[in-house]
C-alpha positions in Angstrom: 109.3 88.7 91.2 110.3 87.8 88.2 112.1 84.2 87.3 113.1 82.6 84.3 112.3 78.8 83.8 115.3 77.3 82.6 113.2 73.8 81.3 110.3 75.6 80.1 112.5 78.5 78.7 110.2 80.9 79.7 110.0 84.6 82.2 107.5 83.7 85.0 106.4 87.1 86.6 105.4 86.1 89.9 102.9 88.5 92.1 101.8 88.2 95.9 99.3 90.3 96.9 98.5 90.2 101.1 94.7 91.0 100.0 91.6 88.9 98.6 91.6 88.3 94.9 90.7 91.3 92.8 89.9 91.3 89.1 91.8 94.2 88.3 95.0 92.2 90.1 94.6 90.1 86.3 94.9 93.0 84.1 97.7 94.6 86.2 99.9 91.1 86.2 99.0 90.6 82.8 100.6 94.1 81.7 103.7 92.8 83.5 103.8 89.8 80.7 103.4 91.5 78.5 106.8 94.2 79.3 108.9 91.0 79.6 107.7 89.7 76.5 108.9 93.1 74.6 111.7 93.9 76.3 113.2 91.0 77.5 111.7 87.7 75.6 113.9 86.8 72.7 113.0 84.0 69.7 114.1 81.2 71.9 112.0 82.0 74.8 108.4 80.1 75.6 106.0 83.0 76.4 106.2 84.5 79.5 103.9 82.8 82.4 102.4 85.3 85.0 101.0 83.8 88.6 99.3 86.0 90.8 99.0 84.8 94.6 96.7 85.9 96.6 95.2 85.7 100.6 92.2 84.1 99.2 89.8 84.4 96.1 86.6 83.4 95.0 86.9 80.7 92.6 84.1 82.0 89.9 85.5 85.4 90.0 88.9 84.7 89.4 88.3 82.3 86.0 86.0 84.9 84.9 89.1 87.5 85.0 91.7 85.2 83.7 88.9 84.2 80.7 89.3 87.9 79.8 93.0 87.7 79.1 94.6 85.9 75.9 98.1 86.1 78.4 99.0 82.4 79.9 98.1 83.7 83.6 97.1 82.0 86.9 96.1 82.6 90.3 96.5 80.9 93.6 95.7 81.6 97.0 97.7 80.9 99.7 97.2 80.2 103.5 99.8 82.0 105.9 99.3 79.5 108.7 100.2 77.3 106.4 103.6 78.1 105.6 105.1 78.3 108.8 106.3 75.4 110.4 104.5 74.3 113.4 107.9 74.5 115.7 108.1 78.6 114.8 104.2 79.4 115.7 104.6 80.0 119.4 107.4 82.1 118.6 105.7 84.6 116.0 103.1 87.1 116.4 99.4 86.2 115.2 98.6 88.1 111.7 95.8 89.8 113.5 99.3 91.3 116.2 100.9 92.8 113.2 98.1 94.0 111.7 97.1 95.9 115.2 100.8 97.0 115.1 100.8 98.3 112.0 97.8 100.0 112.8 99.1 102.2 116.1 101.9 103.7 113.5 
């Protein structure tokens, strides 16, 4: 996803992965950031920011992977169950139920 932060005057590339962090994700995101800098960014804009959100991550591996990049990138993780309000949880299938259903198709 591509956003523009009007206060920072910078493009923000947001990539969401539904899997555990892998070092190669940093390279992929870095390529997107460089592409935005070359194609969309103007002289008035600050450097494009890349944000990677994964299902989970090893903090040491993520840090080492980010240190290898010269781009302004960040990695975060999410826990799907924390994103769903309590009153909706009983009406939604679990992650396991969704995964099992997808495996059948």
